[in-house]
C-alpha positions as CSV (number, residue, x, y, z in Angstrom):
1,X,3.6,-2.2,-0.2
2,X,3.1,-4.3,2.9
3,X,6.3,-5.5,4.6
4,X,6.8,-8.2,7.2
5,X,9.9,-9.3,9.2
6,X,11.3,-12.7,10.1
7,X,14.3,-13.8,12.0
8,X,17.3,-15.6,10.4
9,X,20.9,-16.3,11.4
10,X,21.7,-13.1,9.5
11,X,19.4,-10.9,11.5
12,X,15.7,-9.9,11.3
13,X,15.0,-9.3,7.6
14,X,12.4,-6.9,6.2
15,X,10.6,-8.4,3.2
16,X,7.5,-7.7,0.9
17,X,5.7,-10.1,-1.3
18,X,3.3,-8.8,-4.0
19,X,1.4,-10.1,-7.0
20,X,-0.9,-13.0,-7.8
21,X,1.0,-15.5,-9.9
22,X,-0.6,-16.9,-13.0
23,X,-0.4,-20.6,-14.0
24,X,3.0,-20.3,-15.8
25,X,4.7,-17.4,-14.0
26,X,7.9,-17.5,-12.1
27,X,8.8,-16.0,-8.8
28,X,10.9,-12.8,-9.2
29,X,13.4,-11.9,-6.5
30,X,14.9,-8.4,-6.5
31,X,18.1,-7.6,-4.7
32,X,19.2,-4.0,-4.1
33,X,22.6,-2.5,-3.9
34,X,25.2,-1.3,-1.4
35,X,23.9,1.3,1.1
36,X,20.5,1.4,-0.5
37,X,17.3,-0.5,0.3
38,X,14.2,-2.1,-1.3
39,X,12.6,1.3,-2.0
40,X,14.8,1.5,-5.1
41,X,12.4,-0.9,-6.8
42,X,9.2,1.0,-6.2
43,X,9.1,3.1,-9.4
44,X,9.7,0.0,-11.5
45,X,7.1,-2.0,-9.8
46,X,4.6,0.8,-10.0
47,X,4.6,0.7,-13.8
48,X,5.1,-3.1,-14.2
49,X,2.2,-5.5,-15.1
50,X,4.5,-8.1,-13.6
51,X,3.4,-6.9,-10.2
52,X,-0.1,-8.3,-11.0
53,X,0.9,-11.6,-12.7
54,X,4.0,-12.7,-10.8
55,X,5.0,-13.3,-7.2
56,X,7.6,-10.6,-6.6
57,X,9.8,-10.5,-3.5
58,X,11.7,-7.4,-2.5
59,X,13.7,-7.2,0.7
60,X,16.3,-5.2,2.6
61,X,19.7,-6.8,2.9
62,X,21.0,-7.3,6.5
63,X,22.4,-4.0,7.8
64,X,20.3,-2.1,5.3
65,X,16.9,-0.4,5.3
66,X,14.4,-1.8,7.8
67,X,16.3,-5.1,8.3
68,X,18.4,-5.4,11.4
69,X,22.2,-5.2,11.5
70,X,23.8,-8.6,11.3
71,X,24.5,-10.3,14.6
72,X,27.7,-11.8,13.1
73,X,28.9,-9.1,10.7
74,X,31.9,-11.2,9.5
75,X,29.6,-14.0,8.5
76,X,26.9,-12.0,6.9
77,X,28.5,-9.0,5.2
78,X,30.1,-10.9,2.4
79,X,28.8,-12.1,-1.0
80,X,28.3,-15.7,0.4
81,X,26.7,-14.4,3.6
82,X,24.2,-12.2,1.7
83,X,23.5,-15.1,-0.7
84,X,22.7,-17.3,2.3
85,X,20.4,-14.6,3.6
86,X,18.7,-14.6,0.1
87,X,18.2,-18.4,0.5
88,X,16.6,-17.8,3.9
89,X,14.1,-15.3,2.2
90,X,13.3,-18.0,-0.4
91,X,12.7,-20.5,2.3
92,X,10.3,-18.2,4.1
93,X,8.2,-16.8,1.2
94,X,9.6,-18.3,-2.0
95,X,10.1,-21.5,-3.9
96,X,12.2,-23.1,-1.2
97,X,9.4,-23.1,1.4
98,X,9.5,-26.3,3.4
99,X,6.6,-28.5,4.2
100,X,4.9,-27.8,0.9
101,X,3.0,-30.8,-0.6
102,X,4.5,-32.0,-3.9
103,X,1.1,-31.8,-5.6
104,X,0.8,-28.1,-4.8
105,X,4.4,-27.4,-5.8
106,X,3.8,-29.2,-9.2
107,X,0.7,-27.2,-9.9
108,X,2.1,-23.8,-9.1
109,X,4.9,-22.7,-11.4
110,X,6.1,-19.9,-9.0
111,X,7.3,-22.8,-6.7
112,X,9.6,-24.2,-9.3
113,X,10.6,-21.2,-11.5
114,X,12.8,-18.4,-10.1
115,X,14.2,-15.3,-11.8
116,X,16.5,-13.0,-9.9
117,X,17.4,-9.4,-10.7
118,X,20.3,-7.9,-8.8
119,X,21.5,-4.3,-9.0
120,X,25.1,-3.5,-8.2
121,X,26.0,-5.4,-5.1
122,X,22.7,-7.3,-5.6
123,X,24.0,-8.6,-8.9
124,X,27.0,-10.1,-7.3
125,X,24.7,-11.7,-4.7
126,X,22.6,-13.1,-7.6
127,X,25.7,-14.8,-9.1
128,X,26.6,-16.1,-5.7
129,X,23.2,-17.7,-5.5
130,X,23.7,-19.9,-8.6
131,X,25.4,-22.8,-6.9
132,X,23.3,-22.6,-3.8
133,X,19.9,-23.4,-5.4
134,X,18.5,-26.7,-6.5
135,X,19.3,-27.6,-10.2
136,X,16.5,-26.4,-12.5
137,X,14.9,-23.9,-10.1
138,X,16.8,-20.8,-11.2
139,X,15.8,-19.9,-14.8
140,X,17.7,-16.6,-15.1
141,X,19.6,-13.8,-13.4
142,X,19.7,-10.2,-14.7
143,X,22.6,-8.2,-13.4
144,X,22.6,-4.4,-13.6
145,X,25.6,-2.3,-12.7
146,X,27.5,-5.5,-11.8
147,X,30.8,-6.7,-13.2
148,X,31.3,-10.4,-12.4
149,X,34.6,-10.5,-10.5
150,X,36.5,-11.9,-7.5
151,X,39.8,-10.7,-6.1
152,X,41.5,-7.3,-6.5
153,X,42.8,-7.9,-10.0
154,X,39.3,-8.5,-11.5
155,X,37.6,-5.8,-9.4
156,X,40.1,-3.3,-10.6
157,X,39.3,-4.3,-14.2
158,X,35.6,-4.4,-13.7
159,X,35.1,-1.2,-11.8
160,X,36.1,2.4,-12.4
161,X,37.7,3.1,-9.1
162,X,36.6,6.7,-8.3
163,X,35.5,8.5,-5.2
164,X,32.1,6.8,-5.2
165,X,33.7,3.3,-5.4
166,X,36.1,4.2,-2.6
167,X,33.2,5.4,-0.4
168,X,31.3,2.2,-1.1
169,X,34.1,0.3,0.7
170,X,34.5,2.5,3.8
171,X,33.2,2.3,7.3
172,X,34.3,5.8,8.3
173,X,32.4,8.1,5.9
174,X,31.9,11.7,7.1
175,X,28.4,13.0,6.7
176,X,29.3,15.2,3.7
177,X,30.7,12.1,2.1
178,X,27.5,10.2,2.7
179,X,25.6,13.1,1.0
180,X,27.9,12.9,-2.0
181,X,27.6,9.1,-2.1
182,X,23.8,9.3,-2.0
183,X,23.7,11.8,-4.8
184,X,25.9,9.7,-7.0
185,X,24.0,6.5,-6.9
186,X,21.7,7.3,-9.8
187,X,21.4,9.9,-12.5
188,X,18.2,11.1,-11.0
189,X,15.6,11.8,-9.9
190,X,17.2,12.2,-6.5
191,X,15.0,11.5,-3.4
192,X,15.8,12.3,0.2
193,X,15.6,8.7,1.2
194,X,18.8,7.9,-0.7
195,X,20.7,9.7,2.0
196,X,18.6,8.2,4.8
197,X,19.5,4.8,3.4
198,X,23.3,5.5,3.3
199,X,23.1,6.9,6.9
200,X,21.2,3.9,8.1
201,X,23.5,1.2,6.5
202,X,25.7,-0.5,9.0
203,X,29.1,1.1,8.3
204,X,30.9,-2.2,8.8
205,X,28.8,-3.7,6.0
206,X,30.6,-1.7,3.4
207,X,34.2,-2.4,4.5
208,X,33.7,-6.1,5.4
209,X,32.0,-6.8,2.0
210,X,34.6,-5.0,0.0
211,X,37.6,-6.4,1.9
212,X,36.2,-9.9,1.5
213,X,35.4,-9.5,-2.2
214,X,38.9,-8.1,-3.0
215,X,40.4,-10.9,-0.9
216,X,38.8,-13.6,-3.0
217,X,36.0,-14.6,-0.6
218,X,33.2,-16.2,-2.5
219,X,32.6,-17.9,-5.8
220,X,34.7,-17.1,-8.9
221,X,32.0,-15.0,-10.5
222,X,33.5,-14.9,-14.0
223,X,33.9,-18.7,-14.0
224,X,30.4,-19.1,-12.6
225,X,28.6,-17.2,-15.4
226,X,30.8,-19.0,-17.9
227,X,29.9,-22.4,-16.7
228,X,26.2,-21.9,-15.9
229,X,24.0,-23.0,-18.8
230,X,20.8,-23.9,-17.0
231,X,19.4,-20.4,-17.2
232,X,20.0,-17.0,-18.9
233,X,22.4,-14.4,-17.7
234,X,21.0,-11.0,-18.7
235,X,23.6,-8.3,-18.6
236,X,21.8,-4.9,-18.8
237,X,23.4,-1.6,-18.1
238,X,22.8,2.1,-18.5
239,X,24.8,3.3,-21.5
240,X,26.2,6.1,-19.4
241,X,27.2,3.8,-16.5
242,X,29.7,5.7,-14.4
243,X,31.1,3.0,-12.1
244,X,31.4,-0.2,-14.2
245,X,33.7,-0.8,-17.1
246,X,31.2,-1.9,-19.7
247,X,34.0,-3.0,-22.1
248,X,35.1,-5.4,-19.4
249,X,31.7,-7.1,-19.5
250,X,32.2,-7.8,-23.2
251,X,35.4,-9.6,-22.6
252,X,33.8,-12.2,-20.3
253,X,32.4,-15.6,-21.4
254,X,28.8,-16.5,-20.5
255,X,27.3,-20.0,-20.6
256,X,23.9,-18.7,-21.8
257,X,24.0,-14.9,-22.4
258,X,20.5,-13.5,-22.9
259,X,20.0,-12.3,-26.4
260,X,23.6,-13.1,-27.1
261,X,25.0,-9.7,-26.0
262,X,25.4,-7.3,-23.2
263,X,22.6,-4.8,-23.5
264,X,22.8,-1.0,-23.0
265,X,19.8,1.1,-22.2
266,X,19.2,4.7,-21.4
267,X,20.5,5.8,-18.0
268,X,23.5,5.5,-15.7
269,X,24.0,3.2,-12.7
270,X,20.3,2.5,-11.9
271,X,18.5,2.6,-15.3
272,X,15.5,0.8,-13.8
273,X,15.0,3.8,-11.5
274,X,16.0,6.5,-14.0
275,X,14.0,5.2,-17.0
276,X,11.6,2.7,-15.6
277,X,9.3,2.5,-18.6
278,X,12.1,1.7,-21.0
279,X,13.9,-0.7,-18.7
280,X,10.6,-2.6,-18.0
281,X,10.4,-3.6,-21.6
282,X,13.7,-5.5,-21.3
283,X,12.8,-7.0,-17.9
284,X,9.4,-8.3,-19.1
285,X,11.0,-9.9,-22.2
286,X,13.7,-11.4,-20.0
287,X,11.3,-13.0,-17.6
288,X,9.2,-14.4,-20.4
289,X,12.2,-16.0,-22.0
290,X,13.3,-17.4,-18.7
291,X,9.9,-18.9,-18.1
292,X,10.0,-20.7,-21.4
293,X,13.2,-22.6,-20.6
């Protein structure tokens, strides 16, 4: 994949755009998780025909991967800050590009149809994006390993607070803790870059994000998915998810829950990595249903 970088108020962001969109296809934006980077999507995209028929954008969050650290960490390393960075990405290479003639926008569906898939932290960012985008643009969000929440009471209900989750909130991890964190992210296959990604992540990104989230900084995510009816919310998780309370997800209300239920597939926290072929069947169907709205 070919990456490029551009400068935003949140730092210099590393992005990749692939695919040749067909007449009716949407733009697909993928958002990775805490202390990871966009390489997590490569196995899924390598087997996906969506890569040939859709405009797909992957990128490294500020403070992660090949993107720079945030110049203003307190502004950027929060759910609202990351969501604003996602808007900057969409303004640079997605449907929010400025200076585009209306005739071109009207003829190219990728300019007025957007589907977002977010994993773990990325799913929270996807929910945060909902009120930031023009009405009618966002056709659906798929959240994986993400319990909608805000504030310590909801996060304690939505997450299983274990060693991994504690590490995900700390800026002082010892190297052996980074190794353990990297090995716990997925159920396999493990790759060495998992640890490289954890080591590279700006340590303050973990702590600032978690403190802000627990402190109620951002949209009420439960209320947001309950009220939003313009597009689908796809809730797809590995049946052996180790960090998210899947029963909690079933207690929430959704304005337009895709297929009318929370879906379980093979795998743990990153089923799209662990079982790409199986997961892709759900993603393809989700994208198609979103495009028909």
